[in-house]
C-alpha positions as CSV (number, residue, x, y, z in Angstrom):
1,M,-0.1,0.0,0.1
2,K,3.0,2.4,0.4
3,E,3.8,2.1,-2.9
4,T,0.2,2.4,-4.2
5,I,-0.3,5.8,-1.9
6,Q,3.1,7.2,-3.0
7,Y,3.0,7.2,-6.8
8,D,-0.7,5.8,-7.4
9,A,0.4,2.6,-8.9
10,C,-1.3,-0.7,-9.3
11,D,1.7,-2.7,-10.0
12,E,5.0,-3.1,-7.9
13,N,7.9,-0.7,-8.9
14,S,11.2,-1.8,-9.7
15,W,13.0,-0.1,-6.8
16,D,15.7,-2.3,-5.7
17,Y,18.9,-0.4,-6.4
18,I,21.8,-2.8,-6.6
19,N,25.4,-1.5,-6.9
20,M,24.0,1.6,-8.2
21,Q,22.0,-0.2,-10.9
22,Y,18.2,-1.3,-11.0
23,P,18.2,-5.0,-12.5
24,L,15.5,-6.0,-14.6
25,A,15.4,-9.4,-12.9
26,N,13.7,-7.5,-9.9
27,S,10.4,-8.8,-11.6
28,C,11.4,-12.1,-9.6
29,G,11.5,-10.6,-6.2
30,Q,13.2,-7.6,-4.7
31,L,15.2,-7.3,-1.1
32,G,16.3,-10.8,-2.0
33,Q,13.0,-12.4,-2.5
34,S,11.5,-14.9,-4.8
35,Y,7.9,-14.2,-5.4
36,Q,7.2,-17.4,-7.3
37,D,8.4,-19.4,-4.1
38,Y,6.1,-17.6,-2.2
39,H,4.2,-20.9,-1.2
40,C,0.9,-21.5,1.2
41,P,1.2,-23.4,4.3
42,E,1.0,-27.0,3.8
43,H,-2.6,-27.7,4.5
44,Q,-3.6,-24.7,1.8
45,R,-0.7,-25.9,-1.1
46,H,-3.5,-27.5,-3.1
47,M,-4.5,-23.7,-3.7
48,E,-1.4,-22.2,-4.9
49,C,-0.9,-21.3,-9.0
50,K,1.5,-23.3,-10.9
51,V,4.1,-21.7,-12.1
52,D,3.8,-21.5,-16.1
53,P,7.6,-21.0,-17.4
54,D,5.9,-19.8,-20.7
55,M,3.7,-16.8,-19.4
56,S,4.8,-13.4,-20.6
57,I,3.3,-10.4,-18.9
58,T,4.6,-6.7,-18.6
59,A,3.0,-4.4,-16.0
60,V,0.6,-1.8,-17.0
61,T,1.6,1.1,-14.1
62,H,5.1,2.1,-13.1
63,A,7.1,5.0,-11.4
64,K,6.9,8.2,-13.2
65,W,9.8,10.2,-11.8
66,Y,12.5,11.2,-14.2
67,G,14.6,7.9,-15.0
68,A,12.1,6.0,-13.3
69,P,12.5,2.0,-14.3
70,G,10.5,1.0,-16.9
71,P,7.3,-1.7,-16.1
72,L,8.1,-5.0,-14.5
73,F,7.8,-7.9,-17.2
74,C,8.4,-11.6,-17.1
75,G,8.7,-14.0,-20.1
76,P,10.4,-17.5,-20.7
77,K,14.2,-17.8,-21.4
78,T,13.5,-18.4,-24.9
79,E,12.3,-14.7,-25.1
80,Y,14.8,-13.3,-22.5
81,P,17.7,-15.6,-22.3
82,H,19.1,-13.3,-19.7
83,V,18.4,-9.7,-18.5
84,G,20.4,-6.4,-17.8
85,I,19.6,-3.3,-16.2
86,W,17.3,-0.3,-16.3
87,D,19.8,2.4,-17.1
88,Y,18.6,5.4,-15.6
89,T,21.3,7.6,-17.0
90,H,20.6,7.6,-20.8
91,H,19.0,10.2,-22.4
92,C,16.4,8.8,-24.8
93,D,14.5,11.9,-26.0
94,N,17.5,13.0,-28.5
95,V,15.7,14.2,-31.8
96,W,19.1,15.7,-33.2
97,A,21.0,12.2,-33.1
98,D,21.0,10.2,-36.4
99,P,18.7,8.2,-36.5
100,P,16.6,10.2,-33.7
101,E,16.1,8.9,-30.5
102,Y,12.7,8.6,-28.6
103,C,11.6,7.5,-25.1
104,T,9.1,4.5,-25.8
105,A,9.4,2.4,-22.9
106,Y,6.4,3.9,-21.4
107,E,4.2,6.8,-21.7
108,G,5.7,10.0,-19.9
109,Q,9.1,8.7,-20.0
110,K,11.7,11.1,-19.7
111,A,15.1,9.4,-19.6
112,G,16.1,5.7,-19.5
113,R,16.4,2.3,-21.4
114,Y,16.3,-1.4,-20.9
115,D,19.9,-2.7,-21.3
116,N,19.9,-6.4,-21.8
117,S,23.7,-6.2,-23.3
118,K,24.9,-8.3,-20.5
119,P,23.1,-10.3,-17.4
120,V,23.1,-8.9,-14.0
121,P,21.9,-10.9,-11.0
122,N,18.9,-9.5,-8.6
123,S,19.4,-9.4,-5.1
124,A,18.8,-12.9,-5.1
125,G,21.1,-13.8,-7.7
126,R,18.5,-14.4,-10.8
127,T,19.4,-13.1,-14.0
128,D,16.4,-14.1,-16.3
129,V,12.5,-13.6,-15.9
130,E,11.2,-16.8,-16.5
131,G,8.3,-17.5,-14.2
132,C,8.7,-14.2,-12.7
133,C,5.2,-12.9,-12.9
134,W,4.2,-12.9,-9.6
135,W,5.2,-9.6,-8.5
136,G,3.0,-7.0,-6.1
137,R,-0.4,-5.8,-7.4
138,G,-3.3,-3.9,-6.1
139,V,-3.7,-1.7,-3.1
140,I,-1.9,-3.9,-0.6
141,Q,0.4,-5.7,-3.5
142,T,-0.9,-9.0,-3.6
143,T,2.3,-10.8,-4.2
144,G,3.1,-14.6,-4.9
145,I,1.8,-17.9,-6.2
146,C,-0.1,-18.6,-2.8
147,N,-1.9,-15.0,-2.8
148,F,-2.9,-15.3,-6.4
149,G,-4.2,-18.9,-6.0
150,K,-6.1,-18.2,-3.0
151,L,-7.7,-15.4,-5.0
152,N,-8.5,-17.9,-7.7
153,Y,-9.7,-20.7,-5.3
154,Y,-12.2,-18.2,-3.8
155,L,-13.1,-15.7,-5.9
156,G,-12.1,-16.8,-9.5
157,K,-12.4,-19.1,-12.2
158,R,-10.8,-22.0,-10.3
159,A,-13.9,-21.6,-7.5
160,A,-16.6,-21.7,-10.5
161,D,-14.8,-24.5,-12.2
162,E,-15.1,-26.6,-9.2
163,G,-18.9,-25.9,-8.2
164,R,-18.3,-23.2,-5.6
165,E,-19.8,-19.6,-5.7
166,S,-17.6,-17.7,-7.3
167,R,-17.4,-13.1,-7.7
168,Y,-15.6,-13.5,-11.1
169,P,-16.1,-16.9,-12.7
170,T,-14.6,-15.8,-15.7
171,I,-11.6,-14.5,-14.4
172,D,-8.5,-16.9,-14.1
173,F,-5.9,-15.1,-11.3
174,C,-3.6,-17.7,-11.9
175,K,-3.4,-17.6,-15.9
176,D,-3.5,-13.7,-15.7
177,P,-2.3,-12.2,-12.3
178,E,-2.2,-8.7,-14.2
179,V,-5.6,-8.6,-14.6
180,I,-6.0,-7.0,-11.2
181,C,-4.2,-4.1,-12.8
182,H,-5.7,-3.8,-16.3
183,S,-9.0,-4.9,-16.3
184,E,-11.5,-2.3,-17.5
185,E,-14.6,-4.4,-16.7
186,F,-13.9,-5.1,-13.0
187,K,-11.7,-2.0,-12.2
188,E,-12.2,-2.6,-8.5
189,L,-10.1,-5.4,-8.4
190,K,-6.9,-3.6,-7.1
191,W,-9.3,-3.0,-4.3
192,I,-10.9,-6.5,-4.0
193,A,-7.5,-8.1,-3.9
194,G,-6.4,-6.0,-1.1
195,F,-9.8,-6.5,0.9
196,F,-9.5,-10.0,0.3
197,Y,-6.0,-10.5,1.4
198,W,-6.9,-8.5,4.6
199,I,-9.7,-10.7,5.7
200,E,-8.5,-14.0,4.8
201,S,-5.0,-13.6,5.8
202,L,-4.2,-10.4,8.3
203,Q,-7.5,-10.6,10.4
204,A,-7.0,-14.2,10.8
205,Y,-3.0,-13.8,11.7
206,N,-2.4,-15.9,14.8
207,E,1.0,-16.7,15.6
208,R,3.6,-17.3,18.1
209,G,1.4,-15.6,20.9
210,W,0.4,-12.8,18.5
211,D,-3.4,-12.4,17.3
212,Y,-4.4,-9.8,15.4
213,Q,-8.0,-9.4,16.8
214,T,-6.5,-9.3,20.3
215,E,-3.9,-6.8,19.3
216,L,-6.5,-4.8,17.8
217,H,-8.6,-4.5,20.6
218,K,-5.6,-3.7,22.7
219,F,-4.5,-0.9,20.4
220,V,-8.0,0.9,19.8
221,D,-8.4,0.6,24.0
222,E,-5.1,2.1,24.8
223,G,-5.9,5.0,22.7
224,M,-4.3,3.9,19.2
225,G,-0.9,5.6,20.1
226,D,1.4,2.9,20.1
227,H,3.1,2.4,16.7
228,S,4.2,-1.4,17.7
229,F,0.8,-2.6,16.6
230,I,1.2,-1.1,13.4
231,N,4.7,-2.2,12.8
232,A,3.6,-5.6,13.5
233,V,0.8,-5.2,11.0
234,S,3.1,-3.9,8.3
235,G,5.4,-7.0,9.1
236,I,2.6,-9.1,8.4
237,V,1.7,-7.2,5.0
238,N,5.1,-6.9,3.8
239,R,7.2,-9.8,5.4
240,G,4.7,-12.5,6.4
241,C,5.2,-12.2,10.2
242,H,4.3,-9.7,12.7
243,D,8.1,-9.7,14.3
244,P,10.2,-9.3,11.4
245,P,13.1,-9.8,10.0
246,C,11.5,-13.4,9.1
247,G,12.3,-15.7,6.3
248,T,11.9,-13.0,3.7
249,G,13.8,-9.9,5.2
250,A,13.1,-6.7,7.0
251,V,10.0,-4.6,6.4
252,D,10.8,-2.0,3.8
253,G,9.8,1.8,4.4
254,T,8.4,0.8,8.3
255,H,8.5,4.7,9.1
256,E,6.5,5.8,5.7
257,R,3.8,2.9,6.8
258,A,3.4,4.4,10.1
259,G,3.1,7.9,8.6
260,N,0.4,7.0,6.1
261,F,-1.6,5.2,8.8
262,N,-1.5,8.2,11.0
263,K,-2.7,10.5,7.6
264,V,-5.5,8.6,7.1
265,L,-6.2,8.2,10.8
266,D,-6.5,11.7,11.2
267,I,-8.6,12.4,8.4
268,L,-11.1,9.8,9.5
269,T,-11.4,11.2,13.3
270,G,-11.4,14.8,12.2
């Protein structure tokens, strides 16, 4: 949600800056993560999306600062044998060049280009984007094969195919995870995905003595002034645990997340 608020974006931005470069393999995961390995707990593994190595997708939103990296993308090794970097220093709008050069990676681009001249690893060592179509999307950045699989299992085509009630019986979130951001028919999906995660995964969180419902009541009863609850919730949303660093690392942007919460709270409470 931090990125959604800051950049008005639906897709995750490429922001992991390694050795003064933005690796294009950030699509696979940032800060050392691997989104295609975001598995469900054992008793929910049957809900996961299967990783399709032939899936090819380009994000529809992106950051917009000067030289901002282009949209995340994924595709098989037959299409992208290796990937390099986003060269944010490249001056792409040069009408005096022969031939003239234009900024064509995305609308409103002012600088930068994709540079695949040599393989460059992301923070987890990936130099390809095969099977890497599971970056964050929507208001809470729904990420990984477990979360998209659950959406499909409960709200999408899989629910309908298996005889369960489905809100979106024609949408296969496993075949087209980008539908959350590109659908013109169901523009609410960026919000629905976030609400679903909040209800299904966060409100039900109860791990190692930390129960969301109990801690929420405590936070409210004590005047909502202690940021430890907000930080714990940020940890669950961003890293999957209430007390990071856990298996996927430290929380990104803890201070900004607390600031966004307080901004909304101030508006709602007047």
